[in-house]
C-alpha positions in Angstrom: 0.0 0.0 0.0 1.5 3.3 -1.1 1.3 6.1 1.5 1.4 9.7 0.3 0.7 12.9 2.2 -2.2 14.5 0.5 -1.5 17.7 -1.4 -2.5 21.0 0.2 -5.7 22.3 -1.0 -5.3 25.6 -2.9 -6.5 28.9 -1.2 -7.5 32.3 -2.5 -4.8 34.1 -0.5 -1.5 32.6 -0.3 1.7 33.8 1.3 5.0 33.7 -0.7 6.4 30.9 1.6 3.4 28.7 0.9 3.8 29.2 -2.7 7.6 28.5 -2.7 7.2 25.3 -0.9 4.3 24.3 -3.1 6.4 25.0 -6.2 9.3 23.3 -4.9 7.3 20.3 -4.2 5.8 20.1 -7.7 9.2 20.7 -9.2 10.7 17.7 -7.2 7.9 15.5 -8.2 8.4 16.4 -11.9 12.1 15.3 -11.4 11.0 12.1 -9.7 12.8 13.3 -6.6 10.1 12.0 -4.2 12.2 12.5 -1.0 12.6 16.3 -1.7 8.8 16.5 -2.6 8.1 14.9 0.7 10.4 17.2 2.4 8.7 20.2 0.9 5.3 19.0 1.8 6.4 18.6 5.4 8.0 22.0 5.5 4.9 23.4 4.1 2.7 21.9 6.6 4.9 23.1 9.4 4.9 26.6 8.0 1.2 26.7 7.6 0.7 25.5 11.3 3.3 28.0 12.7 2.4 31.0 10.4 -1.3 30.5 9.7 -2.4 28.6 12.6 -3.8 25.6 10.4 -2.9 22.9 8.0 -4.6 24.4 5.0 
């Protein structure tokens, strides 16, 4: 069974840090660097929790 972190849902207003982590995760996926993509999704979730108070 493959376990993947669900992609964050898009929001109308997004900060630059959120956008950077999402873009980096997408770019890593395109390059098939799944470890880096996972790292970026974790960093995004941590950022959202600390900066926005949620896990958008």
